[in-house]
N, C-alpha and C positions, 0 to 999 in steps of 0.2 A: 304925561298924558292921563287923563281921567279914565278910570275904569267904568265901563257901562254895566250897570246892574242887570242881572238876568231876570227873565219873566217866565212864570209858568201860567200860561193862558190869561184870559181876561174874563171878568164877570160879565155875562151876557145881560145887557140892559133889558129888563123885563118888568113892566111893559116898556116898549111896544112889542118886543119879541116874546115868543113862547118856546122855551127849550123843548126840542123834539123828544127828549127822554123824560120830561116831567109828566106827571099825571095828566095835565091839560094837553100836553103835546101828544101823548099816546092816544087820548080820546079823539083829538082832531084827526090823527092818522087813521084810526079805525073807521070813523065816520066818512072820511074822504075815500077810503078804500071801498067802503060799501057804496059810495056815490059814484064810483067808476072813474075818479079823476086822480088815481095813483098808478095808472097802468105802466108808466115807465120807471117807477120808483125802483123796482127790484133789479132791473138791468143796470141802472145807475149805481145802486148800492153795491152790487157785486163787482163793479169796476172802480169804485170810489177810491180816491187817493188824496194824500196831502200834497200841496205844492212843495217842491223840493227847494225852492228859493223864495225869499220874501217877495220878489217881484214876478214870480211865475204863476200868478193866479189865473191869468188868461190861458197859458199853456196847459196847466193842470186841468182846468175846466174842460178844455177842448179834448184833451187826451181821455178823460173820463167818458165824455159823450161819444167820441169815436169808437172806443172800445165797447161801450154799452150798445151801440148800433151794430156791433160785430162787423165793422169795416176792416178789411184786410189791408194793412199798410203796404203790402207788396215788398217789403224789405225786412231784414232781420233786426230784432232788438238786441237780444243776447242769445248765444248758443244757436240752436236751430229755430228759436221762437220768433214769430212775427207778432208784434204787439206794439200799440202806440204808447210812446213815452214822451215826456216833455223834451228830451234831448233830440228827438226826431222831428220836432216841429220847427224847422228852420228855413222853410222855402220862401218865406216872405220877410223875415227879419232875422239878422244874425243873433244867435243865442247870447253872446256876450253883451250885445246892446240891450236885449230884453232883460238880462240879469241886472244891468246897471240902471235902466230907465223904465222898465216895465214895457207894456205893449198897448197899442191903441185898439179901439173898437174895430176900425177898418182892417187892421192887420190880422186880428183874430178871425174875422170873416174870410180874409184872404187865405189864411192857413187852413180853415175848414174846407174851402173850395179845392185847394191844391192837394189836400189829403184824401180827396175822393168823395166828399160829402156834398149834398145839396144844402145850400145855406140861403136863408132869407133874412137879411139884416133890416132892422127897423130902428131908426133913431127917434127919440122922443118928439122931435119936431114934425115927424111924419104921421103920428098916430095920437090917439087919446087913450085915457085909462080904460075906456070901454073896449077899444080895439085890443089893448093888452089882455084884458079879461077874456075876450072871445078867442084870441090865439092861444092863450094859456089853457083854457078849457079843452080846446081841440087837441092841443099837443099832449096834455096830461091824460087824455082819454084814449091815447094810442101808445103802442109800444114802438112805433116806428118814427117818432119825433121827440126831440128834446129841446128845451129852451135854456139858453145861457143868458143870464142877466148881467148887464154892465151898469154899475150903480155907484153912488157915493155913500160912504158909511154914515156920514153925519146925520142925515134925516132919520136914521135908525138909532141914533144916540150911541153909535159905536165909535171907537177910536180908529183913526186911519182916514184914508181918502178914497180914491177910486179903487174899485174891486170888481172881479168877475167871479161868478159861481153858477153852477147849474141849478135849475129849479126842479125839485123832486116830486112835487104834487100840488094840488089845489083843493081847498075846502070851500065848497060853494056856499054853504050856510053861513059861515063866518067871513067869507070873502078874504081868505088868507092863503098865502103861497108859502111853500116849504123851501127855504134856501138851504142847499147842501153846501155849506161853506167849505171851500177847499183849503182855507187857512185853519185847519183843524187844531193846530197848536194855539190858536187864538180864541175862536168861538166854535161851539158845537153847531150841528144842524138846528135850524130854528124856523118857526112859523112867524110870518110878519103880515100885517094887513096889506092887502094888495094896493089900495090907494097910497099907502106910505111907500111901498116899493116903487110905485110909479113916480112919486115925488123924488125918490132917490135916483131914479133913472133920468129924470128931467133936470139934469145938472150938466154943467159945461166941463168938459175935459180941458184943462188949461193947456195941455201939450198940443192940442189941435184946434182949440176954439170951437169945437163942435159938441153937440149934446150927446149924452150917452143913450143907451136904449137896450134892446135885446135882439137876439137872433134865434131863429128856428133852424135846427139842423136835423137832416134826415139822410137816409141812404140814397146814393145816386143810382138811378136805374141803369144808366149806361156804364160800360166798362171804363176803368180808369185809363190814364194815358198808356198807350201801347208801348212806348219806349221809356221815357224818363220824365221825372219832375225835377226842374232846376232847383238847386239848393243854393243857399248863401254860403255854404261851407268853403267854397273855393272862390277867390276874388277874381279869377281870370274871366269868369262869365260876364262880369260887369263891363270890362273893356271891350269884350266881343259885342255885347248889347249896344254899347255906345257907338262902336264901329258900324254896325249894321243899320242903326237908326239915324245917326247923325253924320258920320264921316263918309260912308259909302255913297249916299245920294249926291253929295257935293263932288266926290271924285268922278262919278259917272257923268255929271253935268259938264265938268271941265274937260273931259277927254273926248276925242273923236273915236268912237268905237264902231267898227264896220263889220265885225264878226263875233261869233260866240267865243272862239278861242282868245281873241284880243280882249274881250270884256272880262273873261275869267282870269286872264293873265294879269290884268290890272287889279282885279279883286284879290288874287293870291299875293301879289307883290306888296299890296298895301295892308295886308292883315296885321293885326297887333302882334307883337313879338311873342306873346304868351298864348297865341291861339292853339298851338300844338299841345301846350300843357293842359289846356281845358279838356281836349279830347282824351289825353292820357289819363287825366283825373277821372273822367267818366268811365273809362275802361277799368280803372282801379276800383271805383265804387261798385261797378257791376260785378267784378270778380269777387269782392268781399261779400256782396249781398246774395249772390247766387251760387257760390261755390259749395261743394259738398257732395258726398256720394249718393245722397237720397233726395229725390225731387218728388213732390206731391203731384197729383194729376193736375191741380190748378197751376202749379209752378211750371209744369211742362207745357201746358196750354199757353201760358203767358210767354214763355220762351219761344214757342212755335210761332206766335204772332210776331214777335220781335225779329226772329230770323227771316220770316217771309218779307217783312217790310225792308229790312236791311239788305236782303238779297236782291230785291227789286231795285233798290237804289244802286247797289253795286253793279247791276247789269245794264244800267242806263248808259247811253252814249256820253251824257254829261259827266258821269263819274270817270269814264275813261279819258275824256279831255283833260279834266282836272288832274288825274293821275299822271298823264303824259307831261303836263306842264310842270308838275312838282318834280318829277324825275329828271327833267331837263335842267333844273337849277340846284338840285341836291340829290343825295343818294336816295334810291327808292326805299331803303330801309328806314330812313328818317322822315319820309314824306307824310303829310297829314292824311292823305288818302289811304296809305298803308296802315297807319295807326287805326283809322276808322274801320278798315277792313278787318283788323284783328278783333274788333268787337263782334263782328258777324261770325267769324270763324270760331271764336271762343264759345258762343252760344251753341253752335252746331256740335262742338265737342261735348258740351254738357248734355245735350239731348242724346248723343250716342253713348254717353258714359265714358268718354275718353278725353277728359280734360288734361291737356298737356301744355305746360308753359315753355315755349321755345323763344319767346321774345321779351320776357320780362313784364308783360302786361296780362297775359292770359292765365 
């Protein structure tokens, strides 16, 4: 087997690019800063990171932007710290698939949304270079908006194919955009002519047959999901989704259901075999993300909302019907409703400071 030679970076093709650290790059930076179109640069620079895998450019770009916007992921990264990392961005595509194949424009937009951000995606087919310029000026003139570009490297005379990176600023006089390339092992941050960046965006992603483009990402005004964001980490949610969307409607059409208990009985009897494992997995994730002796005011408020919602569900007649049906066919200790109830009681224990595990889940 032939040995692949190693590489230490690439020489940035200049022109068309201008190295950010070169005299010309510094001059462009100072002038753009004075022009007011570098407002988001410092928050991006303070959170800037190199992609940890060759195919993680989309994940790294998004992690940088989410952290720059100071969006709380609501779950721990390492130790007690909540911080966006590429490894946490898996709610739209499994990480092993991204590592092997990269990620598409639509999936990055999906990740931004499920991570608690507002996202406005624009494919090149929807806009013109003038629209790009207008959006870029608006975004780089604010600290509350960041732009991620999806482009092909070839028009910039760079090696490689499709790539994602945040845009750190804009120089109106020279009509140039600052690409904060997350592949820092390959190319440094650099300025490129905006029409050329547009040309690089106006290329087809062969994996989808769709044009690339850019997306504007900002903080979401509303609170994030009160309970959970579904992740691809556990495969059982896929079978549950298929059951609810495809199988259950056909089951209900085929049966004569004259009461709520009868309907629920059919629902429970036909559940996928791994339905319980999904709920157990949710409990385990919750325990890992929220355990600990110290909770911030924000964490306590989030837990309080969760407990209220889950308590209201627990107190409904529907919950009791499901519970009774479950206990009729299996031990109450193994029932799905009992597992789900442990989620609620665990949070109550956290709020009171008395987290005790008596069931293996809490």
